[in-house]
C-alpha positions in Angstrom: -28.6 239.1 165.6 -28.0 239.8 169.2 -29.2 242.6 171.5 -26.4 244.2 173.6 -24.0 241.8 171.8 -25.1 238.6 173.6 -28.9 238.2 173.8 -30.1 236.2 170.8 -32.8 238.0 168.9 -34.6 237.1 165.6 -31.9 234.8 164.3 -29.8 235.7 161.3 -30.1 239.3 160.1 -29.5 240.0 156.4 -28.2 243.4 155.2 -27.9 244.5 151.6 -26.2 247.8 150.9 -28.3 249.1 148.0 -26.6 252.5 147.5 -23.7 254.5 148.7 -23.8 258.1 147.5 -20.5 259.8 148.1 -21.7 263.2 146.7 -24.8 263.4 149.0 -23.2 261.5 151.9 -26.0 258.9 152.1 -26.2 255.1 152.5 -29.3 253.1 151.7 -29.7 249.6 153.0 -32.3 246.8 152.7 -32.5 244.5 155.7 -34.6 241.6 156.9 -34.8 238.7 159.4 -37.4 236.3 160.8 -38.8 239.1 163.0 -39.1 241.8 160.4 -40.1 241.4 156.8 -38.5 244.7 156.0 -36.1 247.0 157.9 -34.8 249.6 155.5 -32.4 252.4 156.4 -31.5 255.7 154.8 -28.5 257.2 156.5 -27.4 260.8 155.9 -24.1 262.2 157.3 -22.7 265.7 157.0 -19.4 267.1 158.2 -20.1 270.0 160.5 -16.4 270.8 161.0 -14.3 270.9 164.1 -14.7 267.1 164.6 -18.6 267.2 164.6 -20.8 265.1 162.3 -24.6 265.4 161.7 -26.2 261.9 161.5 -29.7 261.2 160.4 -31.2 257.7 160.1 -34.7 257.1 158.8 -36.0 253.5 159.2 -38.9 251.7 157.7 -39.9 248.6 159.5 -42.6 246.1 158.5 -43.4 243.3 160.9 -44.0 239.8 159.5 -47.6 238.6 159.7 -48.2 235.5 161.8 -49.4 232.6 159.7 
């Protein structure tokens, strides 16, 4: 994973798309890397018409414990 496309950050980032709900326009992902034990997203999108979209992204992040 890279910040701004070029600064290395936390190594490899894994992303699993858990659910795509076409009816409710939501996407749920489960993600993780060396820096974060869990980084889960629930994304909601709604068409507002006239070329506008409502976008909402809730994120749960759990930092890994140092051992």
